MIRO-8280 format. One line per 2 residues: number of its first residue (from 1); for each residue x, y, z of C-alpha. Coordinates in Angstrom, 3 decimals, always signed. Each point is the difference from the previous one (the first is absolute). Example, Ala and Ser with C-alpha at 12.3 -4.5 7.8 and 13.67 -1.06 7.14 Angstrom:
# residues 2
1) +12.300 -4.500 +7.800; +1.370 +3.440 -0.660
END
This chain:
# residues 567
1) -24.406 -7.845 -33.310; +1.380 -2.507 +2.504
3) +2.089 +1.234 +2.921; +3.766 -0.091 -0.511
5) +2.029 -0.590 +3.161; +2.814 +2.389 +0.905
7) +2.747 -2.565 -0.712; -1.132 -0.217 -3.654
9) -1.212 +3.560 -0.408; +3.328 +1.478 +1.087
11) +2.283 -2.638 -1.502; +3.225 +1.577 -1.386
13) -0.157 +0.658 -3.750; +3.571 +1.208 -0.610
15) +3.446 -0.346 +1.539; -0.273 +3.259 +1.966
17) -3.091 -1.232 +1.871; +1.751 -3.098 +1.365
19) +0.691 +0.652 +3.697; +3.214 -0.881 +1.810
21) +1.699 -1.953 -2.823; +2.157 +2.699 -1.589
23) +2.981 -2.360 -0.292; -2.062 -2.190 -2.334
25) -1.847 +2.619 -2.048; +3.239 +1.888 -0.677
27) +1.709 -3.157 -1.297; -2.918 -0.940 -2.248
29) -0.290 +3.501 -1.457; +3.724 +0.129 -0.736
31) -0.189 -3.431 -1.648; -2.719 +1.327 -2.324
33) +1.920 +3.189 -0.800; +3.200 -1.928 -0.736
35) -1.783 -2.797 -1.889; +1.403 -2.589 +2.431
37) -3.221 -1.941 +0.569; +0.582 -3.526 +1.319
39) -2.100 -2.980 -1.059; -0.951 -1.083 +3.560
41) -0.593 +1.843 +3.273; -0.737 -1.257 +3.501
43) -1.889 +2.321 +2.369; +0.324 -1.274 +3.585
45) -1.414 +1.430 +3.219; -2.885 -0.047 +2.506
47) -3.624 +0.161 -1.053; -1.733 +3.203 -1.004
49) +3.051 +2.176 -0.657; -0.300 +0.435 -3.784
51) +1.593 -2.988 -1.747; -2.871 -0.686 -2.418
53) -0.738 +3.711 -0.432; +3.636 +0.609 -0.950
55) -0.167 -2.903 -2.455; -3.073 +1.542 -1.673
57) +1.565 +3.459 -0.170; +3.190 -1.475 -1.485
59) -2.130 -1.858 -2.554; -1.784 +3.231 -0.938
61) +3.338 +1.795 -0.298; +1.206 -2.643 -2.477
63) -3.214 -0.349 -2.044; -1.376 +3.561 +0.084
65) -0.664 +1.412 -3.497; +2.572 +2.686 +0.837
67) +2.409 -2.514 +1.516; +2.195 -1.420 +1.125
69) -0.239 +2.961 +2.384; +0.475 +0.718 +3.699
71) -3.347 +1.851 +0.098; -2.792 -2.119 -1.517
73) -2.901 +2.175 -1.136; -2.795 -2.104 +1.549
75) -2.231 +1.338 -2.808; +0.734 -2.255 -2.942
77) -1.895 -3.246 -0.502; +3.025 -2.102 +0.951
79) +0.475 +1.766 +3.352; -3.707 -0.198 +0.779
81) -0.146 -3.713 -0.768; +3.035 -0.732 +2.177
83) -1.458 +2.054 +2.876; -3.308 -1.882 -0.208
85) +1.682 -3.401 -0.395; -1.526 -0.728 -3.422
87) +3.085 +0.330 -2.190; +0.826 -2.966 -2.234
89) +3.671 +0.923 +0.052; +0.394 +0.225 +3.792
91) -1.109 -3.236 +1.642; -0.300 -0.188 +3.781
93) +0.246 -3.592 +1.248; -0.672 -1.171 +3.543
95) +2.821 -2.365 +0.901; -2.030 -1.598 +2.791
97) -2.802 -1.221 -2.304; +2.120 -0.574 -3.122
99) +2.882 -1.806 +1.580; +0.169 -3.235 -1.976
101) +2.198 -1.077 -2.871; -2.916 +0.013 -2.481
103) -0.641 +3.719 +0.512; +3.687 +0.778 -0.531
105) +0.042 -2.129 -3.176; -2.932 +2.038 -1.334
107) +1.903 +3.166 +0.844; +3.024 -1.287 -1.936
109) -2.183 -0.621 -3.028; -1.470 +3.510 +0.103
111) +3.199 +2.011 +0.446; +0.937 -0.493 -3.649
113) -2.996 +2.083 -1.158; +0.651 +3.693 -0.526
115) -1.871 +2.663 +2.046; -3.303 +1.124 -1.501
117) +0.244 +3.743 +0.704; +3.042 +0.938 +2.083
119) +3.714 -0.440 -0.536; +0.455 -2.769 +2.603
121) -1.883 -2.998 +1.286; +0.354 +0.120 +3.788
123) -0.764 -2.829 +2.429; -0.591 +1.084 +3.614
125) -0.007 -3.078 +2.273; -1.129 +0.836 +3.545
127) +1.031 -2.207 +2.949; +2.436 -1.767 -2.289
129) +1.463 -1.977 +2.916; -3.160 -2.152 -0.083
131) +1.027 -1.634 -3.289; +1.049 -3.621 +0.265
133) +3.584 -1.091 -0.569; -1.039 -1.662 -3.268
135) -1.654 +3.222 -1.166; +3.130 +2.001 +0.804
137) +2.165 -2.484 -1.891; -2.321 +0.200 -3.002
139) +0.368 +3.785 +0.039; +3.806 +0.033 +0.179
141) +0.811 -0.138 -3.710; -2.608 +2.582 -0.954
143) +1.128 +2.274 +2.823; +3.635 -0.241 -1.047
145) -0.539 +0.665 -3.710; -3.444 +1.587 -0.477
147) -1.088 +1.554 -3.304; +0.986 +3.704 -0.325
149) -3.594 +1.167 +0.413; -0.601 -1.883 +3.318
151) +0.607 +1.357 +3.493; -0.597 -1.812 +3.305
153) -0.806 +1.740 +3.279; -0.230 -2.260 +3.056
155) -1.419 +1.158 +3.337; +0.380 -1.866 +3.282
157) -0.148 +0.408 +3.754; +2.330 -2.959 +0.575
159) +2.986 +0.179 -2.364; +1.905 -2.640 +1.984
161) -2.402 -2.647 -1.356; +0.946 +0.687 -3.604
163) +2.558 -2.274 -1.642; +3.505 +1.508 -0.230
165) +0.030 -0.777 -3.719; -3.010 +2.316 -0.414
167) +1.431 +2.727 +2.246; +3.238 +0.095 -1.959
169) -1.904 +0.757 -3.217; -1.844 +3.052 +1.420
171) +0.798 +3.527 +1.082; -1.167 +0.099 +3.603
173) -1.575 +3.040 +1.661; -0.698 -0.078 +3.732
175) -3.000 +2.095 +1.022; -0.005 +1.365 +3.552
177) -2.775 +0.807 +2.410; -1.337 +3.537 -0.232
179) +0.919 +2.198 +2.959; -2.748 +1.205 +2.316
181) +0.746 +3.609 -0.938; -0.509 -0.712 -3.718
183) -3.157 -1.998 +0.704; -1.476 +2.838 +2.037
185) +0.683 +2.469 -2.827; -1.764 -2.257 -2.517
187) -2.958 -0.518 +2.351; -0.286 +3.754 +0.560
189) -0.192 +0.503 -3.757; -2.721 -2.631 -0.390
191) -1.942 +1.380 +2.978; +0.116 +3.466 -1.529
193) -1.283 -1.215 -3.375; -2.760 -2.048 +1.653
195) -0.871 +2.839 +2.418; +0.760 -2.185 +3.027
197) +1.122 +1.711 +3.196; +2.569 -2.075 +1.894
199) +2.175 +0.543 +3.070; +3.753 -0.240 -0.522
201) +0.232 -2.590 +2.794; -2.655 -2.047 -1.820
203) +2.025 +0.050 -3.224; +3.142 -1.096 +1.858
205) -2.011 -2.803 +1.624; -1.118 -1.117 -3.474
207) +3.609 +0.115 -1.225; +1.124 -2.090 +2.978
209) -2.763 -2.564 -0.568; +0.810 -0.327 -3.709
211) +3.626 -0.987 +0.776; +1.389 +2.052 -2.882
213) -2.529 -1.179 -2.605; -1.593 +2.817 -2.000
215) -2.873 -2.160 -1.259; -0.878 -1.076 +3.556
217) +0.135 +3.611 +1.218; -2.351 +1.159 -2.763
219) -2.401 -2.863 +0.716; -0.083 +0.826 +3.721
221) -0.717 +3.676 -0.725; -2.764 -1.074 -2.392
223) -1.552 -2.152 +2.731; +0.272 +2.739 +2.625
225) -1.630 +2.563 -2.277; -3.135 -2.150 +0.165
227) +0.277 -0.599 +3.748; +0.691 +3.481 +1.344
229) -2.499 +2.817 +0.222; +1.517 +3.148 -1.396
231) +3.572 -0.504 +1.243; +2.377 -2.959 +0.178
233) +1.564 -0.163 +3.469; +2.659 -2.234 +1.506
235) -2.732 -1.581 +2.140; -1.819 -0.967 -3.204
237) +3.140 -1.702 -1.317; +0.497 -1.963 +3.217
239) -3.666 -0.987 +0.146; -0.244 -1.192 -3.613
241) +3.339 -1.831 -0.051; -0.109 -1.328 +3.576
243) +3.252 +1.789 +0.814; +1.190 +1.324 +3.348
245) +0.188 +3.779 -0.030; +3.172 +2.004 +0.554
247) -1.508 +1.495 +3.142; -0.157 -3.516 +1.512
249) +3.705 -0.565 -0.686; +0.828 +3.371 +1.537
251) -2.158 -0.874 +3.008; +1.487 -3.415 +0.746
253) +3.547 +1.215 -0.700; -0.474 +2.725 +2.596
255) -1.381 -2.553 +2.466; +3.061 -2.217 -0.531
257) +2.340 +2.956 +0.481; -1.912 +1.082 +3.138
259) -0.025 -3.622 +1.263; -3.807 -0.061 +0.222
261) -0.520 -3.770 +0.150; -3.756 +0.101 +0.627
263) -0.528 +2.453 -2.850; +1.895 -2.245 -2.437
265) -2.029 -3.074 +0.939; -3.311 +1.863 -0.255
267) +0.893 +1.300 -3.455; +0.912 -3.470 -1.315
269) -3.251 -1.399 +1.397; -1.963 +2.740 -1.765
271) +1.775 -0.669 -3.307; -0.813 -3.706 +0.171
273) -3.656 +0.696 +0.797; -0.151 +2.273 -3.057
275) +1.266 -2.840 -2.188; +3.432 +1.443 -0.783
277) +2.775 -2.322 -1.184; +2.564 -0.173 +2.841
279) +2.730 -1.205 -2.360; -0.473 +3.010 -2.276
281) -0.209 +2.244 +3.047; +3.431 -1.191 +1.188
283) +1.485 +0.766 -3.415; -1.507 +3.468 +0.146
285) +1.367 +0.524 +3.515; +3.485 -1.110 -1.101
287) -0.203 +2.505 -2.851; -1.150 +2.703 +2.434
289) +3.017 -0.467 +2.283; +2.219 -0.051 -3.095
291) -1.504 +3.391 -0.860; +0.786 +1.230 +3.524
293) +3.643 -1.024 -0.463; +0.162 +1.788 -3.349
295) -1.631 +3.096 +1.482; +2.542 -0.015 +2.843
297) +3.107 -0.262 -2.190; -1.040 +0.737 -3.593
299) +1.144 +3.416 -1.224; -2.550 -0.104 -2.811
301) -2.841 -1.815 +1.750; -2.645 +0.994 -2.559
303) +1.583 -1.908 -2.900; +0.624 -3.102 +2.127
305) -3.365 -0.126 +1.762; -2.358 +0.789 -2.916
307) -2.750 +1.284 +2.281; -1.991 +3.187 +0.369
309) +1.724 +2.981 +1.591; -2.177 -0.191 +3.120
311) +0.834 -3.676 +0.579; +3.722 +0.673 -0.435
313) -0.130 +2.811 +2.567; -1.752 -2.311 +2.472
315) +2.664 -2.670 -0.519; +2.814 +2.490 +0.558
317) -1.549 +1.221 +3.256; -0.569 -3.523 +1.368
319) +3.488 -1.157 -1.017; +1.517 +2.667 +2.256
321) -1.515 -1.672 +3.074; +1.563 -3.437 -0.551
323) +3.603 -1.152 -0.321; +1.590 -1.705 -2.981
325) +0.664 -3.097 +2.106; -3.671 -0.262 +1.010
327) -1.176 +0.332 -3.613; +2.387 -2.713 -1.181
329) -0.969 -2.308 +2.875; -3.737 +0.483 -0.635
331) +0.431 -0.589 -3.743; +1.953 -3.221 +0.558
333) -2.629 -1.351 +2.401; -2.796 +0.785 -2.472
335) +1.864 -1.673 -2.880; +0.431 -3.147 +2.103
337) -3.670 +0.194 +0.967; -1.051 +0.075 -3.646
339) +2.031 -3.151 -0.670; -1.758 -1.726 +2.911
341) -3.457 +1.160 -1.114; +0.539 -1.484 -3.457
343) +0.347 -3.441 +1.601; -2.947 +0.140 +2.389
345) -3.776 -0.153 -0.247; -0.479 +2.428 +2.918
347) +1.840 +3.195 -0.965; -1.532 +2.058 +2.798
349) +1.858 -1.817 +2.808; +3.592 +0.495 -1.246
351) -0.911 +3.585 -0.899; -1.219 +0.649 +3.539
353) +3.084 -1.623 +1.523; +2.270 +2.171 -2.121
355) -1.851 +3.184 +0.913; +0.252 -0.879 +3.699
357) +3.722 -0.617 -0.434; +0.477 +3.288 -1.850
359) -2.085 +2.108 +2.352; +1.802 -1.413 +3.067
361) +3.490 +0.278 -1.498; +2.872 +1.656 +1.818
363) +1.452 +3.126 -1.554; +2.785 -0.922 -2.402
365) +3.356 +1.560 +0.825; +2.071 +1.273 -2.906
367) +3.042 -2.023 -1.016; +2.400 +2.755 +1.064
369) -1.711 +0.306 +3.379; +0.110 -3.759 +0.520
371) +3.691 -0.189 -0.886; +0.842 +2.870 +2.349
373) -1.862 -1.630 +2.886; +1.618 -3.358 -0.641
375) +3.401 +1.673 -0.064; -0.761 +1.527 +3.408
377) -1.050 -3.386 +1.388; +3.168 -1.600 -1.326
379) +2.100 +2.712 +1.628; -1.677 -0.425 +3.392
381) +0.227 -3.783 -0.132; +3.676 +0.288 -0.852
383) +0.628 +2.272 +2.999; -1.967 -2.324 +2.283
385) +1.904 -3.102 -1.100; +3.351 +1.763 +0.488
387) -0.986 +1.157 +3.468; -0.989 -3.481 +1.163
389) +2.851 -1.893 -1.712; +2.516 -1.551 +2.401
391) -2.250 +0.177 +3.094; +0.198 -2.947 +2.373
393) -2.657 -0.487 +2.649; +0.464 -2.299 +3.009
395) -3.045 -2.146 +0.729; -0.464 +1.534 +3.477
397) +0.407 +3.567 -1.139; -2.640 +2.237 -1.557
399) +2.547 +2.331 -1.602; +2.307 -0.636 -2.952
401) +3.559 +1.214 +0.387; +1.908 +1.145 -3.052
403) +3.630 -1.189 -0.255; +2.331 +2.721 +1.187
405) +2.132 -0.096 -3.133; -3.014 +0.634 -2.196
407) -1.262 +2.717 +2.330; +3.409 +1.661 +0.016
409) +0.229 -0.164 -3.759; -3.344 +1.751 -0.351
411) +1.067 +2.757 +2.373; +3.221 +0.471 -1.940
413) -1.907 +0.308 -3.280; -2.530 +2.432 +1.449
415) +0.724 +3.652 -0.809; +1.032 +2.042 +3.066
417) -1.787 +3.094 -1.271; -3.315 -1.779 -0.276
419) +0.437 -1.537 +3.473; +0.681 +3.318 +1.677
421) -2.910 +1.587 -1.800; -2.374 -2.735 +1.140
423) +1.135 +0.336 +3.610; -0.500 +3.720 -0.106
425) -3.466 -0.401 -1.418; -1.053 -2.450 +2.725
427) +1.538 +2.035 +2.806; -1.899 +3.053 -1.152
429) -3.269 -1.875 +0.444; +1.086 -1.454 +3.341
431) +0.818 +3.408 +1.501; -3.652 +1.001 -0.286
433) -1.173 -2.876 +2.218; -0.935 +0.378 +3.657
435) +0.829 -2.618 +2.596; -3.455 -1.611 -0.164
437) +0.058 +0.037 -3.811; +3.386 -1.739 +0.017
439) -1.346 -2.776 +2.226; -3.057 -0.402 -2.231
441) +2.191 -0.102 -3.107; +2.264 -2.646 +1.554
443) -3.063 -2.044 +0.934; -1.349 +0.197 -3.551
445) +3.378 -1.010 -1.416; -0.025 -2.956 +2.362
447) -3.337 -1.264 -1.284; +0.572 +1.047 -3.632
449) +0.823 -3.538 -1.136; -3.287 -1.168 +1.513
451) -1.810 +2.807 -1.827; +1.503 -1.148 -3.291
453) -0.983 -3.602 +0.692; -3.622 +0.944 +0.759
455) -0.216 +2.216 -3.080; +1.426 -2.853 -2.079
457) -2.764 -2.292 +1.235; -2.626 +2.513 -1.089
459) +1.513 +1.299 -3.238; +3.274 -1.290 -1.386
461) +0.571 +2.823 -2.494; -0.376 +2.704 +2.667
463) +2.472 -1.815 +2.279; +2.486 -0.201 -2.873
465) -0.081 +3.751 -0.513; +0.017 +0.750 +3.748
467) +3.007 -2.266 +0.657; +2.271 +2.535 -1.712
469) -1.002 +2.728 +2.470; +0.677 +0.509 +3.719
471) -1.323 +2.256 +2.784; +2.180 +3.129 +0.260
473) -1.937 +2.327 +2.323; -3.216 +0.502 +1.934
475) -1.566 +3.179 +1.314; -3.435 +0.371 +1.595
477) -0.965 -3.535 -1.054; +0.966 +0.788 -3.620
479) +2.472 -2.669 -1.142; +2.288 +0.787 -2.921
481) +1.196 -2.973 -2.054; +3.027 +0.596 -2.197
483) +0.143 -1.542 -3.474; +3.361 -0.082 -1.861
485) +0.122 +2.311 -3.015; +0.435 -2.871 -2.465
487) -3.431 -1.328 +1.050; -2.024 +3.158 -0.564
489) -2.745 -2.030 -1.710; -0.396 -2.012 +3.228
491) -0.928 +3.221 +1.790; -2.770 +0.737 -2.511
493) -1.479 -3.478 +0.429; +0.193 +0.080 +3.803
495) -1.730 +3.402 +0.116; -3.090 -1.573 -1.521
497) -2.845 +0.317 +2.516; -0.600 -3.736 +0.249
499) +3.669 -0.848 +0.572; +0.491 +2.804 +2.530
501) -3.055 -1.036 +2.037; +1.126 -3.645 +0.015
503) +3.456 +0.897 +1.345; -1.413 +2.388 +2.622
505) -2.506 -2.597 +1.241; +2.678 -2.694 +0.445
507) +2.487 +2.439 +1.574; -2.542 +1.273 +2.538
509) -1.135 -3.536 +0.784; +3.557 -1.070 +0.849
511) +1.087 +3.223 +1.738; -3.228 +0.776 +1.837
513) +0.141 +3.619 -1.183; -1.888 +2.266 -2.375
515) +2.688 +0.771 -2.538; -0.329 +1.564 -3.436
517) +2.689 -0.511 -2.624; +1.479 +1.940 -2.855
519) +2.801 -0.791 -2.429; +3.051 +2.011 -1.018
521) +2.867 -0.575 -2.405; +3.362 -0.345 +1.749
523) +3.574 -0.300 -1.222; +0.602 -3.220 +1.936
525) +1.028 -3.186 -1.754; -2.446 -2.846 -0.561
527) -0.794 -2.054 +3.100; +1.024 -3.058 -1.976
529) +3.548 +1.398 -0.090; +0.302 +1.646 +3.425
531) -1.922 -2.309 +2.347; +0.586 -3.486 +1.270
533) -3.093 -1.847 -1.130; -1.738 -2.619 +2.185
535) -1.082 -3.329 -1.402; -3.621 +0.721 +0.849
537) +0.202 +3.201 -2.049; +1.602 -1.607 -3.037
539) -2.480 -0.015 -2.871; +0.425 -2.580 -2.690
541) +0.770 +1.530 -3.374; -2.986 -1.792 -1.503
543) -2.306 +1.689 +2.514; +1.493 +3.420 -0.677
545) -0.388 -0.474 -3.716; -3.588 -1.242 +0.095
547) -0.957 +2.898 +2.265; +0.796 +2.502 -2.741
549) -3.241 +1.280 -1.644; +1.273 -0.345 -3.563
551) +1.156 -3.573 +0.636; -3.351 -0.839 +1.592
553) -1.785 +1.345 -3.087; +2.191 -2.112 -2.264
555) -0.645 -3.119 +2.093; -3.768 +0.622 -0.062
557) -0.034 +0.699 -3.739; +1.941 -3.133 -0.977
559) -1.233 -2.129 +2.946; +3.607 -0.790 +0.887
561) +2.225 -0.225 +3.051; +3.574 +0.852 +0.934
563) +2.084 -3.183 -0.097; +3.518 +1.401 +0.029
565) +1.720 +3.318 +0.669; +3.310 +0.458 -1.796
567) +2.260 +2.333 +1.931
END
């Protein structure tokens, strides 16, 4: 006896065996029970999901010796003939090879003859969208008013190509792709009957490769049963189908997250040498990062991911190490990369460029964090602009003098309680100073503007933060710089080792000493409000803004520049 492939051997023989199309089988069974059988049906959907099988089962249900029934016996001669495709009453026609008007005219001549054995004469036309316009027009009258014993079942993968006049005369059923979970269950059943041992990851890989088509999944399992030796593994699936394994996607995703540029490039080079399709690889990588997003936020990740339990656990663990913003950014870059690859003959180059860009990306700040930082910048810029407004500087003078009326107004608005508290706080520090320390402190205050200028030349952002502070005390070469309470974040930035060492080096260079610095929070007002600011110390608002780390990241990301600051 000749070998029968899995797709034919395990073809559904009744409504209950049809997988993933319950919305259709339920409707057809109810139509039979209620004797509401239409004269024409259109089964539409992707390939290999059961359109023709459903048409055969429906034909058996109508023509079975015990029928019409929802459970054809599959034992009577009529059922056996329909299953084998030899029935004279159920004619399967290939629309692609019988698409002309002559074939349809012959069909019109034959429909008037009664069925030879069953109750109905059923015409199943596969790929009906391939019929010519003339053939469709010739079929219209027959389709609208067929003889009582004639039923039409059309199957197509492209229903949009069928004439509206044909569509309006049919009951349409839309078949959907079979879920990976359902496919795996069917494959497990076949593997058990055929005594094939298969890994769960291998079955999920088959389901993914079949793109929701049961026939394709069964054919792949049939092929792998001949290829593997004793057990079907995920490596076997990837080898036979030329796919990239899940472990590769996990590997490169981790390299992108860890910003391992060299590792990413080496992996792409290895994939190309092994003959893998870069375009398909990008699609798989996009899907992998989509899975990471689902694993990070999906409450029921298993139903959304349709993967083995081990793979889902790995996704959940990796998703905890990367932010939502990073995942969205990476996904968007990969989607754009796929669009570029589709239009080029050298897919490796844009893929490499994208991986370099992703692995060298800056960490994405959350939206709330970005808004909070921008609000802080806006507040500081507003204070700075108010402090410098109204200043007039003579050409020969290095110091700007604030108009007395404005100065007086500020002092009148200032709360007395806060002023007395600030004075008390500063006097408490001053009482601890010795005579030599006081002289050193006065000297440092005298050169402080020069210190700020030098720091600004080296690192603008550090100078911006430092400009809000001032020397308040020194003891045993330990200088204390006071930072107003409203700028507590400045203190954290300035305490960074690199910033502290920069300030100390410039201070010691200008003072000729060996001074160490530390920062404290004081209750004094901002220097921008309390001090008369020199022209040489005035920082343009554009420079202050562009010195902020978050603004710098935005400028780098969008390759832009600050053209205007609205106060």
